[in-house]
KEKE-3310 file (N, C-alpha, C; in steps of 0.2 Angstrom, whole numbers, plus 5000, padded with zeros to 4 digits):
npx = (5147:5136:5141:5140:5126:5122:5128:5121:5108:5110:5112:5100:5091:5097:5094:5079:5077:5081:5073:5061:5064:5065:5053:5046:5052:5047:5034:5034:5042:5040:5039:5046:5045:5057:5068:5060:5058:5057:5051:5050:5040:5039:5028:5028:5023:5023:5030:5030:5040:5041:5052:5067:5063:5058:5049:5041:5028:5023:5012:5011:5016:5027:5034:5036:5046:5056:5059:5063:5075:5083:5082:5085:5077:5069:5063:5053:5037:5024:5015:5008:4992:4996:5009:5022:5036:5051:5054:5055:5045:5033:5032:5028:5015:5000:4993:4979:4977:4968:4951:4959:4965:4962:4962:4971:4983:4984:4986:4999:5007:5016:5029:5030:5023:5026:5023:5016:5014:4997:4994:4990:4975:4974:4965:4964:4977:4977:4967:4974:4985:4977:4975:4986:4998:5011:5012:5023:5025:5031:5036:5039:5046:5056:5070:5081:5074:5069:5081:5085:5074:5077:5088:5083:5075:5085:5092:5081:5079:5091:5100:5109:5122:5120:5110:5116:5126:5119:5112:5124:5128:5117:5116:5128:5126:5116:5122:5132:5123:5117:5128:5132:5121:5119:5131:5128:5122:5107:5090:5078:5068:5051:5040:5025:5017:5005:4993:4981:4967:4954:4944:4957:4972:4987:5005:5009:5018:5022:5028:5038:5042:5046:5058:5065:5066:5073:5085:5089:5091:5078:5061:5046:5031:5020:5020:5013:5009:4997:4984:4983:4994:4993:4985:4969:4967:4962:4959:4961:4970:4981:4984:4988:5000:5007:5017:5033:5035:5026:5021:5014:5005:5010:5012:5003:4992:4989:4985:4973:4966:4968:4971:4962:4951:4952:4954:4959:4971:4980:4986:4997:5014:5022:5014:5014:5027:5029:5033:5028:5027:5027:5029:5037:5026:5027:5040:5039:5028:5031:5039:5054:5069:5072:5073:5082:5083:5071:5074:5084:5077:5069:5078:5083:5070:5069:5081:5087:5078)
npy = (5162:5153:5143:5150:5152:5139:5134:5143:5138:5126:5129:5135:5124:5115:5123:5123:5110:5107:5115:5108:5096:5100:5104:5092:5085:5093:5089:5076:5074:5075:5090:5095:5104:5114:5107:5096:5080:5065:5049:5031:5018:5001:4996:5002:5014:5032:5044:5059:5071:5086:5090:5085:5072:5074:5071:5056:5044:5028:5014:5001:4987:4980:4989:4999:4994:4993:5006:5011:5004:5010:5024:5041:5042:5053:5057:5049:5051:5044:5029:5013:5006:4993:4991:4985:4984:4991:4995:5008:5013:5013:5025:5034:5043:5037:5030:5026:5012:5005:5007:5020:5034:5048:5061:5061:5059:5070:5079:5076:5079:5073:5071:5060:5045:5028:5011:4995:4983:4976:4979:4993:4998:5002:5012:5019:5025:5033:5042:5048:5054:5063:5072:5077:5070:5060:5043:5029:5013:4997:4981:4963:4948:4940:4936:4944:4955:4962:4967:4975:4984:4991:4997:5006:5014:5021:5028:5036:5043:5050:5042:5032:5027:5021:5012:5003:4998:4990:4981:4975:4967:4959:4952:4945:4936:4928:4923:4914:4905:4899:4893:4884:4875:4871:4864:4852:4836:4830:4825:4836:4844:4845:4858:4864:4878:4884:4898:4901:4893:4889:4893:4883:4891:4894:4897:4901:4895:4906:4915:4924:4915:4903:4906:4908:4895:4888:4894:4887:4874:4868:4865:4873:4864:4866:4866:4870:4885:4896:4908:4917:4922:4917:4904:4896:4879:4862:4848:4836:4840:4843:4830:4824:4831:4828:4833:4835:4843:4853:4870:4882:4884:4881:4863:4859:4868:4867:4854:4855:4865:4862:4849:4842:4847:4842:4828:4818:4823:4819:4808:4813:4813:4823:4824:4812:4810:4819:4833:4846:4863:4879:4896:4912:4924:4938:4938:4928:4933:4946:4955:4961:4970:4960:4948:4939:4934:4927:4917:4910:4906:4896:4888:4882:4875:4866:4859:4858:4856)
npz = (4759:4758:4766:4779:4780:4781:4793:4801:4800:4806:4819:4822:4821:4831:4843:4842:4843:4856:4863:4861:4867:4880:4883:4882:4893:4904:4905:4909:4920:4938:4947:4962:4977:4983:4995:4999:5003:4995:4996:4994:5000:5007:5000:4988:4988:4986:4996:5003:5011:5020:5027:5035:5046:5062:5072:5076:5075:5080:5073:5075:5085:5083:5075:5084:5092:5082:5080:5093:5094:5085:5084:5092:5106:5110:5098:5096:5097:5099:5103:5101:5110:5112:5115:5123:5125:5121:5139:5139:5129:5136:5141:5133:5124:5121:5105:5099:5088:5082:5081:5072:5082:5077:5081:5092:5085:5078:5088:5093:5082:5072:5060:5052:5050:5055:5050:5048:5035:5035:5047:5048:5040:5022:5019:5031:5031:5020:5024:5034:5028:5020:5030:5032:5037:5033:5029:5031:5026:5030:5025:5028:5023:5026:5037:5034:5028:5039:5044:5033:5035:5047:5043:5034:5041:5048:5038:5033:5045:5048:5055:5051:5055:5068:5065:5056:5064:5073:5064:5058:5069:5072:5059:5059:5070:5065:5053:5059:5065:5054:5048:5057:5057:5044:5042:5048:5046:5045:5045:5041:5054:5055:5058:5065:5068:5078:5078:5082:5090:5088:5076:5069:5065:5057:5056:5040:5025:5018:5028:5041:5050:5042:5037:5048:5053:5043:5044:5056:5051:5050:5045:5039:5042:5035:5019:5007:4998:5004:5000:5011:5023:5036:5037:5039:5044:5042:5053:5047:5038:5046:5052:5040:5038:5048:5059:5066:5077:5087:5089:5100:5113:5131:5136:5144:5143:5129:5129:5136:5129:5115:5110:5118:5112:5099:5099:5090:5085:5093:5087:5080:5076:5084:5095:5100:5104:5113:5109:5111:5112:5120:5115:5116:5114:5110:5104:5094:5086:5082:5070:5072:5079:5089:5083:5082:5094:5095:5086:5093:5104:5097:5093:5105:5109:5099:5099:5111:5121)
capx = (5141:5132:5143:5138:5119:5121:5129:5115:5102:5111:5111:5093:5089:5098:5090:5073:5077:5083:5067:5056:5065:5064:5046:5044:5054:5044:5028:5034:5045:5037:5043:5046:5047:5065:5068:5055:5061:5053:5053:5046:5039:5040:5023:5029:5020:5027:5029:5034:5041:5042:5059:5070:5058:5060:5044:5038:5024:5022:5006:5012:5020:5033:5037:5039:5053:5061:5061:5067:5081:5088:5081:5085:5070:5065:5060:5047:5032:5018:5016:5001:4990:4997:5016:5025:5043:5055:5051:5055:5040:5028:5033:5026:5008:4996:4989:4975:4979:4962:4951:4964:4963:4965:4963:4977:4988:4986:4989:5006:5011:5022:5032:5029:5020:5029:5018:5018:5008:4993:4992:4986:4972:4976:4960:4967:4983:4974:4964:4980:4988:4973:4976:4993:5003:5013:5013:5027:5024:5036:5033:5044:5046:5062:5074:5085:5070:5069:5087:5084:5069:5081:5093:5079:5073:5091:5092:5076:5079:5098:5103:5112:5127:5117:5106:5121:5130:5114:5111:5129:5128:5112:5118:5134:5123:5112:5126:5134:5118:5116:5134:5131:5116:5121:5136:5125:5118:5101:5083:5075:5062:5045:5037:5019:5016:4998:4992:4974:4965:4947:4947:4964:4976:4994:5010:5010:5025:5025:5029:5045:5044:5048:5065:5069:5067:5078:5092:5091:5090:5072:5056:5039:5027:5015:5024:5009:5008:4990:4983:4984:5001:4991:4979:4965:4968:4958:4962:4963:4977:4987:4986:4992:5006:5011:5023:5038:5035:5020:5022:5008:5006:5014:5010:4997:4987:4987:4982:4966:4962:4968:4971:4956:4946:4953:4958:4962:4977:4985:4990:5003:5021:5023:5011:5017:5034:5030:5036:5023:5030:5024:5034:5036:5022:5031:5046:5036:5024:5033:5046:5058:5076:5073:5071:5088:5081:5066:5078:5088:5072:5067:5084:5082:5065:5070:5086:5089:5072)
capy = (5164:5147:5139:5153:5151:5132:5134:5147:5133:5121:5132:5136:5117:5112:5126:5121:5103:5108:5118:5102:5091:5103:5104:5085:5083:5096:5086:5069:5074:5078:5095:5095:5110:5114:5104:5091:5073:5060:5042:5026:5013:4995:4995:5006:5021:5038:5048:5066:5074:5093:5091:5079:5070:5075:5068:5050:5040:5021:5012:4994:4986:4978:4995:5003:4990:4995:5013:5011:5001:5014:5032:5044:5041:5059:5058:5045:5054:5040:5022:5010:5003:4986:4991:4983:4983:4991:4998:5016:5014:5014:5032:5038:5044:5031:5032:5020:5010:5002:5011:5025:5040:5053:5067:5061:5059:5078:5082:5074:5083:5069:5072:5054:5039:5022:5006:4988:4980:4971:4982:4999:4998:5007:5018:5023:5029:5038:5048:5051:5059:5069:5077:5080:5066:5055:5036:5025:5006:4992:4974:4958:4941:4936:4939:4950:4961:4965:4971:4980:4989:4995:5001:5011:5019:5024:5032:5042:5048:5052:5038:5026:5023:5017:5007:4998:4995:4985:4976:4971:4963:4954:4948:4940:4930:4924:4919:4909:4900:4896:4889:4878:4870:4869:4859:4846:4831:4827:4826:4843:4844:4848:4861:4866:4883:4886:4904:4901:4886:4887:4888:4882:4896:4893:4901:4897:4894:4913:4919:4924:4908:4899:4908:4906:4888:4887:4896:4882:4868:4864:4867:4873:4858:4868:4867:4873:4892:4898:4915:4920:4920:4914:4901:4891:4873:4857:4843:4831:4842:4842:4823:4823:4835:4824:4837:4832:4848:4858:4876:4885:4886:4876:4857:4858:4872:4864:4848:4856:4869:4860:4842:4840:4848:4839:4822:4814:4825:4815:4803:4816:4812:4828:4823:4805:4811:4825:4838:4852:4868:4886:4901:4919:4927:4944:4936:4925:4937:4953:4956:4967:4969:4954:4942:4934:4931:4922:4911:4906:4902:4891:4883:4879:4871:4862:4855:4857:4855)
capz = (4762:4759:4772:4785:4781:4782:4800:4805:4800:4810:4825:4823:4822:4838:4848:4842:4846:4863:4866:4861:4872:4887:4884:4884:4899:4909:4905:4912:4928:4944:4950:4969:4980:4987:5002:4999:5003:4992:4997:4992:5005:5004:4996:4982:4988:4986:5002:5002:5018:5020:5030:5039:5051:5069:5076:5073:5079:5077:5073:5076:5091:5080:5072:5090:5094:5078:5081:5098:5092:5080:5085:5098:5109:5110:5092:5096:5101:5101:5101:5101:5116:5114:5115:5130:5124:5127:5144:5137:5126:5141:5144:5127:5123:5117:5099:5097:5081:5078:5075:5073:5086:5072:5085:5096:5080:5075:5094:5093:5077:5069:5053:5048:5054:5053:5052:5045:5031:5038:5054:5047:5033:5017:5020:5037:5029:5015:5028:5038:5023:5019:5037:5032:5040:5029:5032:5028:5027:5029:5025:5029:5021:5028:5043:5030:5027:5046:5045:5029:5037:5052:5040:5030:5047:5050:5032:5033:5051:5049:5061:5048:5058:5073:5062:5053:5069:5076:5059:5057:5074:5071:5054:5061:5074:5060:5049:5064:5066:5048:5047:5062:5055:5037:5042:5051:5041:5048:5042:5045:5059:5052:5063:5064:5073:5079:5080:5085:5091:5086:5071:5069:5061:5058:5051:5033:5021:5016:5034:5042:5053:5038:5036:5055:5054:5038:5048:5060:5047:5050:5040:5041:5040:5030:5013:5002:4999:5003:4999:5016:5026:5042:5034:5043:5041:5045:5057:5042:5035:5052:5052:5034:5038:5054:5061:5071:5083:5087:5093:5102:5121:5134:5134:5148:5140:5123:5131:5138:5124:5108:5110:5121:5108:5093:5101:5085:5084:5098:5083:5077:5079:5088:5101:5103:5106:5118:5107:5111:5116:5120:5113:5119:5109:5107:5100:5088:5082:5081:5066:5074:5081:5093:5079:5084:5101:5093:5083:5098:5108:5093:5093:5112:5109:5094:5099:5118:5126)
cpx = (5136:5134:5140:5130:5119:5123:5123:5109:5103:5110:5104:5089:5090:5094:5082:5072:5078:5077:5061:5058:5064:5057:5043:5046:5049:5037:5028:5037:5040:5041:5042:5048:5054:5064:5064:5059:5056:5056:5048:5046:5039:5033:5022:5025:5024:5025:5034:5034:5044:5050:5061:5065:5061:5055:5040:5033:5024:5015:5006:5017:5027:5038:5040:5046:5058:5063:5065:5074:5086:5088:5083:5078:5066:5062:5054:5042:5025:5019:5008:4999:4992:5005:5018:5032:5046:5052:5050:5048:5034:5027:5030:5019:5006:4992:4985:4976:4972:4956:4956:4961:4966:4966:4970:4984:4990:4988:4997:5010:5017:5023:5031:5027:5024:5024:5020:5012:5004:4990:4988:4983:4974:4971:4962:4973:4981:4971:4969:4984:4984:4973:4983:4999:5005:5014:5017:5027:5030:5033:5040:5042:5051:5065:5078:5081:5069:5075:5087:5079:5072:5085:5089:5077:5079:5092:5088:5077:5087:5101:5106:5118:5125:5113:5111:5125:5125:5113:5117:5130:5123:5114:5123:5131:5120:5116:5130:5129:5117:5122:5134:5127:5116:5126:5133:5121:5113:5095:5080:5069:5057:5040:5031:5018:5008:4998:4986:4971:4959:4943:4954:4967:4983:4999:5011:5017:5027:5025:5036:5047:5048:5056:5069:5070:5073:5085:5094:5091:5084:5067:5050:5035:5022:5020:5020:5008:5001:4990:4984:4991:4999:4985:4975:4966:4964:4962:4965:4970:4982:4988:4990:4999:5010:5017:5027:5037:5029:5022:5016:5009:5009:5009:5003:4991:4985:4984:4974:4963:4963:4967:4965:4950:4946:4957:4961:4969:4983:4989:4996:5010:5024:5020:5014:5024:5035:5033:5031:5026:5027:5031:5032:5032:5025:5036:5043:5032:5026:5040:5049:5065:5077:5072:5077:5086:5076:5069:5081:5083:5069:5072:5084:5076:5066:5075:5089:5084:5072)
cpy = (5158:5143:5143:5152:5144:5131:5137:5141:5128:5123:5132:5129:5114:5116:5125:5114:5103:5110:5112:5098:5094:5103:5098:5083:5086:5093:5079:5070:5077:5083:5094:5101:5109:5112:5098:5085:5068:5053:5037:5020:5007:4992:4998:5012:5027:5042:5054:5069:5081:5095:5085:5078:5071:5072:5063:5047:5032:5018:5004:4992:4984:4984:4999:5000:4992:5002:5015:5009:5005:5021:5034:5044:5047:5061:5054:5048:5050:5033:5019:5007:4996:4985:4989:4982:4988:4995:5006:5018:5016:5022:5037:5039:5039:5034:5026:5018:5007:5002:5017:5031:5045:5060:5067:5061:5066:5081:5081:5077:5079:5071:5066:5049:5032:5016:5000:4986:4975:4973:4988:4998:5003:5013:5023:5027:5034:5044:5052:5057:5064:5074:5079:5077:5060:5048:5032:5018:5002:4986:4969:4951:4937:4939:4945:4956:4965:4970:4976:4986:4993:4999:5007:5016:5024:5029:5038:5046:5050:5048:5031:5023:5019:5011:5001:4995:4989:4979:4972:4965:4957:4949:4943:4934:4926:4920:4913:4903:4896:4891:4883:4873:4868:4863:4852:4842:4828:4829:4831:4841:4847:4851:4865:4872:4886:4894:4906:4894:4884:4894:4887:4886:4894:4897:4897:4898:4902:4917:4919:4918:4903:4900:4907:4899:4886:4889:4891:4875:4864:4867:4868:4867:4860:4871:4871:4881:4894:4906:4919:4918:4916:4910:4897:4884:4868:4852:4837:4833:4841:4835:4821:4825:4830:4827:4834:4837:4852:4864:4879:4888:4881:4869:4857:4862:4869:4857:4849:4860:4867:4853:4839:4841:4844:4832:4817:4816:4822:4809:4806:4814:4817:4827:4817:4806:4817:4831:4844:4857:4875:4890:4908:4923:4934:4943:4932:4929:4943:4953:4962:4965:4963:4948:4937:4930:4926:4916:4907:4902:4896:4886:4879:4874:4865:4857:4853:4856:4848)
cpz = (4763:4765:4779:4786:4783:4790:4804:4806:4805:4817:4827:4825:4829:4843:4848:4845:4854:4867:4866:4867:4879:4888:4885:4890:4905:4910:4909:4919:4932:4947:4958:4972:4983:4994:5003:4999:5000:4992:4994:4997:5002:5000:4990:4982:4989:4992:5001:5009:5017:5022:5033:5045:5058:5075:5073:5078:5075:5078:5074:5081:5089:5078:5079:5092:5089:5079:5087:5098:5088:5082:5092:5101:5110:5104:5091:5100:5102:5099:5103:5108:5118:5115:5123:5130:5119:5132:5143:5134:5130:5143:5139:5127:5119:5111:5098:5090:5078:5083:5078:5077:5082:5076:5089:5091:5079:5081:5094:5087:5074:5062:5049:5053:5051:5055:5047:5041:5035:5045:5052:5040:5029:5017:5026:5035:5025:5019:5032:5034:5020:5024:5036:5035:5035:5033:5028:5030:5026:5029:5025:5027:5024:5034:5040:5029:5033:5045:5040:5031:5043:5049:5036:5035:5048:5044:5033:5039:5053:5055:5057:5052:5064:5070:5059:5058:5072:5070:5058:5063:5073:5064:5056:5065:5070:5056:5053:5065:5060:5047:5051:5060:5048:5037:5045:5046:5045:5044:5045:5049:5055:5058:5061:5069:5073:5081:5084:5084:5088:5082:5071:5063:5063:5054:5045:5030:5020:5022:5036:5046:5049:5037:5043:5055:5049:5041:5052:5057:5049:5045:5042:5038:5035:5024:5007:5004:4998:5002:5005:5020:5032:5040:5040:5040:5045:5049:5053:5039:5040:5052:5045:5035:5044:5056:5066:5078:5081:5092:5094:5109:5124:5134:5139:5145:5133:5124:5133:5132:5117:5107:5113:5117:5102:5095:5096:5083:5088:5094:5080:5080:5085:5095:5105:5106:5111:5116:5105:5115:5115:5119:5116:5113:5106:5102:5093:5083:5079:5076:5068:5076:5086:5090:5080:5090:5100:5090:5088:5103:5104:5093:5100:5112:5104:5095:5106:5123:5128)
residu = (MET:LYS:GLN:LYS:LEU:HIS:LEU:PHE:ASP:LYS:LEU:CYS:TRP:LEU:LEU:LEU:LEU:SER:LEU:LEU:LEU:SER:SER:ALA:CYS:SER:GLN:THR:GLU:LYS:PRO:THR:GLU:GLU:GLY:THR:ILE:VAL:LEU:GLN:ASP:ASP:LEU:GLY:ARG:GLU:ILE:GLN:LEU:GLU:LYS:GLN:PRO:LEU:ARG:VAL:VAL:SER:LEU:ALA:SER:SER:MET:THR:GLU:MET:LEU:PHE:ALA:VAL:LEU:ASP:THR:SER:THR:ILE:VAL:GLY:ARG:THR:GLN:ASN:ASP:ASP:TYR:PRO:ALA:ALA:ALA:LEU:THR:LYS:PRO:VAL:VAL:LYS:ASN:TYR:PRO:ILE:ASP:TYR:GLU:GLN:VAL:LEU:ARG:LEU:LYS:PRO:ASP:VAL:ILE:PHE:THR:VAL:GLU:GLY:ILE:THR:PRO:PRO:ASP:ASP:ALA:ALA:ARG:LEU:GLU:GLU:LEU:GLY:VAL:PRO:VAL:TYR:TYR:GLN:THR:TYR:ALA:SER:VAL:GLU:ASP:ILE:PHE:ASN:GLY:LEU:GLU:ASP:ILE:GLY:ARG:ILE:MET:GLY:ARG:GLU:GLU:GLN:ALA:GLU:HIS:LEU:THR:ASP:SER:LEU:ARG:GLN:GLN:VAL:ASN:GLU:LEU:LYS:GLN:ARG:TYR:GLN:ALA:GLN:GLN:ARG:GLN:PRO:LEU:ARG:VAL:LEU:ALA:ILE:THR:TRP:LYS:ASP:PRO:ILE:TYR:VAL:HIS:GLY:GLN:ASN:THR:ILE:LEU:THR:ASP:LYS:LEU:HIS:ILE:LEU:GLY:ALA:GLU:ASN:ALA:VAL:GLN:GLU:VAL:PHE:ASP:GLN:PRO:TYR:PRO:SER:ILE:THR:ARG:GLU:TYR:ILE:LEU:LYS:LEU:ASN:PRO:ASP:VAL:ILE:LEU:GLY:ASP:ASP:ARG:GLU:LYS:MET:GLU:LYS:GLU:PHE:PHE:GLY:GLN:TYR:PRO:GLU:LEU:ARG:LYS:THR:LYS:ALA:TYR:GLN:GLN:GLY:ARG:ILE:TYR:GLY:THR:THR:ASP:ASN:LEU:MET:SER:ARG:PRO:GLY:PRO:ARG:VAL:VAL:GLU:SER:ILE:LEU:GLU:LEU:GLU:ARG:LEU:LEU:TYR:HIS:GLU)
# end
């Protein structure tokens, strides 16, 4: 009899413990409605989608290129006023991205908006989500981050195979370039890339340009890490860097608009050796599926020009 009571007590205790654990779990877990898709974007924000997205809008030119590279174009229902690539993007309705045209967004009824950190202010994203439109941010610090971003879009939109086929090809090209230049024994070229002439803004160390240059066995002349990825620097700082190559506009335009304004910078090694080059702005400034094209353009300028 005592053994039976002891067994009964054990069962009661286990039942009570189970109820307590169940209660504790119910307070910490976030219940989601059936069918809800919960994502986390590159900023660590939680995004909830009511269903598999079928209609998407881009709020950044680089993101538009990402979407067109992976998705069935019928799912892309809006793009920004600045988009010019690919040509198919020009057939899509325009959504002004700064300031955001909220009315146009609502007219297009997107299931999710894709954008890039630094392009869409957080307050704008919060307002869109108040209106019932989820916003998914991506951010890129390296070439590999771009490839991961393409694959994320593929997973979210049910186009994994298409995304992976693209990224496999892009990674192969990058790896071939890395192997080519890692095998060469040479002093790395120090490259300064100008983004604005007055005041002078440049690609800082913590930008994708640095990774592109490393792939080609070169380096960003700006080695210091500033708070801003595209810092403003002085003429004295540029003279101290004394870069081997300066990227900006073509030589004639740089002579007139840059070196004419800052004649002391004609003392730099880049100027003295005539290594002043213009780059294709869309390739240089947009982190997207054409990143390998951008690297190949840099290769031509650094080694074959």
